N, C-alpha and C positions, 0 to 999 in steps of 0.2 A: 486112408486118411494119413497114416504114417508116411507113406510115400509122398503125398502132397506137401506135408510139413517139411520133409527133407528137401524137396525141390524148391519150396519157398525160401528156406534158409540159404540154399545155394544161390538163388537169384538175388537175395539181399546182399550176400557177400560179393557178388559179381557186379552189382550195380555201380554206375559211375555216370558223370555228365554225358559221356559219349554213348553209353549203352542204355540210357534211361528209357528211350522210346521203344527199343526192341524188347527190353525186359517187361515193360508195362503191358505190351501186347501179349507176351507169353504168359504172364501172370493172369491176365483176363481170360485167356483161353483155358488155363489150368483151372481157374475157379469155375468156368462154365462147365467143363468136363466133370469137376468135382460135384457140382450141384446136380448135374444130370445123373451121376452115379448114385447120389444120395436119394434122388427121387425113384430111381429104378429099384434100389434096395428097400424102399419104403412103400408108399401107396401109389407110386406112379404119378399120374396126373392129379391125384387127390392128396398128395403129400404136401405138407406145409413148406417144405424146402423150395417148392416152385415159386413161392412169393419172392425169392431172392432174384428171380429173373429180371424184374424191372430195375432193381438196384444195380445189377450187373450192367445193364444197358446204360444206366446213368454214369457209372464209373467209366464205361467205354467211351462215352461222349466227352467226359472230362479229361481222361488220361491219354487217349489215343486219337488217331485220325479217323477219317471217313471209312477207310478200307477195313480197319479192325472192327469198327462199330457195325458196318454192314454185314461183315462175315459172321460176327457173333449173333446179330439179329436173325439172320437166315438159319444159323445153327439152332437157336432157341426155338424158332418156329418149327423147324424140322423135328426137334426133340419132342415138342408137344404132339405133333402129328404121330410120331413114332409111339409115344405113350398111349395115345388114343387107339392106335391099331393094336398095340399089345394087349390092352384091356379087352378089346372086342374079340380077340383071338384066344383069350385066356392065358396069355403068356405070363401075366403077373398074377399068379395064383394066390400070392400072399396079400394082395391089395384088398382093402376093405372098400367096396363100392357103395355109393350112396344112390339108392334106387329112385328116390324122389326126383332127382335131376337127371335128365337124359345125358348120356355120355357126349353125344355130338353137341348138345347145347352148351355143356361145360367147356368143351374144347373151343367152340366158337367164341364164347365169352372171354376165355383166356387169350385167344388170338386178337380179338378186338381190343382188349385191355392193353396187351403188349404193343400192338400197332399204334394206337393213339398215344400211349405213354412215350413210345420211342419217337414218333413224329414230333410230339410236343417238346420233349427234351432236346431232340436234335435241333429244332429251329430256335429254341430259346438259347441254347449254348452257341448256336451259329451266330445269333445276333450279339451275344456277349463277346464272342471272339472278334467279330467285325469291329465292335466298339472298342475293344481292347487294342486291336491293331491300329485303329485310328488314333487312340491316345498315345500309343507308342510312337507313331509317326509324328504326331504333333510334338511330343516330348523330344524326339530326336531333332526335329526342326528347330525347336526352342533352344536346345543345347548348342546346335550349330550357330544359331543367331547370337546367343550369348558369347560363344567363343569368338565370333567375328567382332562383336562389340568390345570384348576385352582386348582383342588385338588392335582395333581401331583406337581404343583409349590409350594405347601404348605408343602411338605414333602421331607426330605433328601432321596435320592435314595439308599444310601448305608445302613444306619442304620434304615430307615423307621420312624425315629423320625420327629416330626414337625420341620420346618426350621425357618429361620429368618423372612420370610414373615408372617408365621402363628403367630409367637411371637409378631410381630409388631401390627398385627390386634387385637390380644387378649389384648395386653398391653394397646393399645389406648382406647379400650372399658372400661377396668378396671380403667384407670386413669380418664376417663371422668365421670364414675359413682361413683368413690371413694369419700366417704364423711368422715368427721372426725369420727373415731371410735377407739376402743381399739386395733384393729388388724393392723398389718403392712404388707407390701408387699416387699419381698426381691428379688432383681435381682442378682442372683448368677452366676458368670462366672467361669467355670472350664477350665483351660488351661493346656494341656498336653505338657510339655516343652521338653521332649525327643523324641517326635514323629519323628522328622527329622532324628535323629541318628538311630532309629529303621529301617527306610526306607533304610538308607545307609548300615547298618550292616547286614540286613536281606533282605527284598524285599518289594515292594509295596503291593503285594498280602497278605503277612503275616501281614503287617501293617493294611490293610483293615479288615482282619479277627479279629485282635485285637480290632479295633474300634467297630466292630459289637458286640463282646463279652462285651466290655465296655458299649455300649448302652443298652444291655440286662441287665447288672448289675445295671445300673442307673434306668432303667425302673421299677425295683422292688420298687423304692421309689416314683413312680408316684402315685398321689392320687387326690382327689378333691381340696386339698390345695397346691399341687405341680405338676407343668407341666414341662416336660423336653424337651429341644430343642437342635438341633445340628446346629451351625452356620457355622463356617469354618472348615478346615481340622482338627485342633487340639483344637477347641473351642466348648464347650457345655455350654448351659445356662439353668438355672432352675428358674422359677418363684414360689416363696414359700410364702404362706400366713401363718402368725403366730401371736400369741397373744403378743409376746414380743421378744426382742433380744436374750434372753436365748434360746427360742425355735429355732430360726434361727441358733444359735451357735451349738446346739445339732444336728440339721439336717446337717449342714455343716461338722461336724465331721464324721457323717455316710457316707456322700458323699465322703469325703477324704479317708476313709477306703475302700469304694467300689472301688475307682480308684486305690488305692495303692496295692491292692491284686495281687498275681501272676496269670497271665493268661497263661494257657497251650494252646499254639497255635501250631498245628502240632507237631513237636518234640522239641519245644523250650519253655522255661519259660520266659515270658515277664513281666517285672515290669515297670509300668508307673510312671511318676513323675508329679503329679497334683499340680497346683498352683491355689488357689481359692481366688477370690475377691468378695466382697459383697457390693452392694449399696442398700440403702433403699428408696423406693418411698413413698411419693413425696419429702422427705427431701433432697435426693441427686440427684434429677432430676425429671422433669415432662414430659419427653419423653424418648423413647427407646434409642435415640442417647446419651442423657445425662447420663442415667443410665448405658448404656454399657461402655461409656468412663470412668466413675468414677469407675465402677467395675474393669475395666482393669488397672486403676491406682493402685487399691488395689492389683490386681494380681502381678503387677510389683514390688510393695513394698515388697511383700513376696519373689519374685524372687531375689531382690537385697540383700537378706541376712537374712531376717526375718525367724526364725525357726518355727513359728506358722504354723498350718495346713491351716489356712485361715486368711484373713484380712478384716475388715470392712473399708470402705472408710471414710476418714476424710479430713478436709480442708487443713491440712498440706501437704497431698499428692498432692492436686491441686496446692498449692503454690510452691511445689518442681517442679512439672511439668512445671509451668509457668516460674520458674527460668531456667529450662533446655532449654525451648524454647528461652528465651532471650539470654542465653549463646550460643545456636546454631546460633542464628542470628549474634551475635558478632563474632563467630568463622568464619563465611563465609567471613568476611572482614579482618580476622587476617593476611592472607598472603599479601593482597594488602597493608595493613597499616604497614607492616614490624614488626608485633608484635611477630612473632615466632623467637626463638633463638635456636641454636644448642649448646649442650654441649657434650664433649667427655670424656668417662671413659677409661683410659689406660688398656691394656691387657698385662700381664707380663709373660715372659717365666720363669717358676718356677725353672728351672735348672740354668739359667744364670743371672736372675734378670733383663734382658733387656726388654724394652717396644717394643713389636712386632706389636702392632696395637691398635686400639681404637674403642669402640662402640659409634655410634652417638645416642644421646638421645635428643629428642625435648622438648623444654620448651615454655610455652606461658605466656608472661607478658602482660596482658590486662590492658589498661588504666582505664577501668571501674571496673573490678573485681580483679585486681591485679594478683598475681601468681596463675595460674590454673594448677593443677597437670595433668600429662598425663593420669592417671587412670580415670580422669573425662572427659577430652575433647576428648580423642581418641575414646571412645565408641560413643560420640555425633557426632564426625566426620563421623564414619561409618554409623550411622543412617541417618545423613543428606546428605550423598552421596558426601562429600568433602574429604574423606580420601585419595583418589587417588591423588588429587591435593596436599595434604600435603605430601604424600609419594614422589611425584615427586620433590617437593621443597627440601625435606630432602636429596634425592639422589643427586640432583644437588649441594647443598651446601656441602655435605659430600665429594663428588668427588673433588670439588674445594679445600676443606680443605686438603685432602690427597695430591693433586697435589702441594699445597704450602709446605707441609712437605718435599716432595721430592726435591723441589727447594732449600730448606734450608739444604739439605744434609741427611735428614732422609729418604733415598730412599728405605727402606725395609718395611716401615710401611703399614699396610692394614687398611681399614675402614669397619666397619660392620653396616648395616642398617636393621632395623626391617621392615617387610612387614605385610600387612593385607590381609585377604582373599578377600576383595573387590578389591585389586590391580590386581588380576588375572581375574576378571570378565569382565573388559572392553576389554581385549585382546591386549592392546597396551603396556604392561610392557616391552617387549623386545625392541620395537621400541624406546621409549623415554630413556630407560636405556643406550642402546648402543649409542644413539645420544649424551647424556650427556658425556659419557666416551670419545667419539670421539672429542667433542668440547674442553674438558679439556686436551686432549692428554695424558690420563692416561691409562696404560695397564689394561685390564679387570680383571686380576687375583689379583689386589689390592683391588677389591671390593667384599665384602662378604654380601650376603642377608640372613637375619635370618627369619626362619619360626617357627610356633608353631605346636605342634602335632594336636591340634583340628582343625587348619586351613586346614590340609592335608585331612581331611575327606570330605571337601566340593568340589564337582566337581573334583574328582581325575584326570580324564583323561585330562581335560583342564589345570589343574595346572601342571601335569607331562609334558605335551607338551611344555609349556612355560619354565619350568625349564630346560628341555633338550636343548632347543634352547639357553638359556643363558649360560648353561654349555659348549656348543659347542664353545662359544666365549671366554671362560676362566673364567667366573664369578663362584665363589664358593658359596656353600649353607651350612647353619648350622641350626640345630634344637634347638630352644631356650627353656629353662625351661624343659629340658628332664626329664621324669619320673613323671611329674605332670598331663600329659594328658592321652591319651589312650594307649600310649607306644606300638604301633604296630611296632615291630622290622623290619617288612618288608619295612617300609617307609625308613629306612636307606639306603637300596640298591635301592629301587624302584625310589627314587628321587635323587639319586647320591649325597647324603649328604657327605660333607668332614669334618664337625665339629659337635660335640654335646656339648651343654652347660648344665652342671649339675646345677639344680635349687638350689637357696640359701637355701630353706627349708631343703634340705638334708645336705648341706655343713655346716650350722651354728652349728650343734650339733654333729659333728662326733667325737669330743674329749670327749663328755659326754654320747652319746648314741651309744650302739653297733649296734642297728638296722640300724640307719642312716649310720654308718661306713660301714656295710656290703653292704648296697645299693650302696653307692658311690664306694666301692671297685669293686662290680660286674659291674657297669656301665663303670668304667675305664678299667677293664679287657676285657669287651666285645668290647669297642671301639678300643682297641689295636689289638684284634684279627681280626677286620674288617678294620684295617689300617685307622681309623678315629680319627682325633685330638679331644681331650677332653679339655673343658674349665670349670673351677669351678667358679661359681658366688658367690658373697656375702662374700668374705673372709675379715674378719675384725681384725684378730689377727695373730701373727707370729706362734703360736702353731698350728693353723688350717692349715696355709700354709705349715708348716713343715710336718704335717701328710699327707697332700695331695701329697706333693713331694715324700714321702716315698711310697705312694700307686701307684705312677707312673703317677700322674696327670701332664699334660704338661703345661697348661696355667692357670693363675689365674687372677681374676678380683674382685676388692672390695675396701673398704675404707682403708684397710691396706696400700695400696700404694697411693690411691688418690680418692677423690670424683669426680663426673663429672665436667669437667673444660671447660671454654670457649676456643675458638681457640687460643687466645693469651696466656692464662694461660698454656695451654697444650704445646705450643711451648717453654715457659719458663721452664717447667718441663723437656721437652725433652733435652733442652740445658744443664740443670743442670745434668741430668743423663749421658749425653754424657761426660761432664767434669769429673764427678765422675768416670766413667769407664775408661777414658783415663789416670787418675792418677793411 
């Protein structure tokens, strides 16, 4: 027993992950021999130590393989037979025999017990092992599947470039490890501004192919110091390490050239319009959210009119953005606080000199910011989602103003109201417009709604449906600033346009520039051939008005006759004109 204990301690000290299976087999055999010796020194087959045999077989099934289990099983059977033989030959003289039970019967019962116990234990644990292996296999397959999903979630499925998740992970690691050094990290956002128009004019498939070609072109600039990602549909991001701002600038110029090249897709030549904004870490932000936000501010700064190929973020952009947010907040309360005012600019029949209508122009007099031009607050209203509320307010007050003109005897005047693309998206333009006309008891043909060419490119089917419904009630439509947009002549008939307004940029120089003269002449002739009324905007002198009249222009609008007037001032002008004509 002392020797067994010494050997077990030795095995315990020797055990390791590599020797575990060998040691378990040796320990099992050591225990088997130890039990056999204990039985031999005791009552042999009648010794209580023999009851440890089934437990030993159970341990052999659990701790070892088939070879150890089988060999120990054979050994134990052999030991039982040996003990039986020893009893019968009188070799175990010290053993106390039980006369009531024959020796052979006792041996056979032990053999049967061990055999059935061993078979049962073996198959039970065999089933357990099979099930455990299946679970391990499924677990491994699940881990592989999860790994693949994690990898897929880190890449854009169209361009195969790393996506926003991958960028965030990498950037967080870089920012945490970044220490003061001579190198800088640039967060470069590349925004393709004309991607939506490519989808509309061509197709989604062609747009996707263009994006794939763009990703391949950008990938040529990927290196250890530049990693390229695709975030949203039209947004790519590049993380660029460089020694200084000059290196970043040169790199941004190359990226702009790569994006601006002509892409030959199927049978078309596609030219993209990239806007690039750059934020420098950690000076312009210490997280991806801050760097992305500031680089987008730089993108929008370029988009707002900067002619540079790219822009670095500066604090002035953030201040401007903060001012826009404050202005937007104030704009939301402008209607409630009665800060909006309507002005009307008369429209003149060039042949008779009579005022035949007026265009409604909205003005915002903010108590906090003073006079805010429409060119400033209208885009803000569209971004903030309040433009439809403003449009509804303008239509309501314009219709009431027109109804008041009619009550005063000027019952042939029409009023024109500008619409936004957002006004068609809610789908209730027809409902509230007709409700306002009904409440004011004003015939629908005295209201004209003005569209822009760029607006008509957005969700054409929905816009056309609502225009047709309004046209059926008698409301007329005009295209404002004609010639400055995409000039799709099909829009004139497709949207049942009754009037086109020639943009002031063409009208202003017709007496000095033959090119503008020919453009205006062509627009007038085209409108007449289609039986569409033409209106010239921005007329500021009598010479221009006379030239337009000779060209066949029907209606004029501009400072030659009047600047935009309040309702009361317009009524005064109408009265004065009426007296003038009556004389």
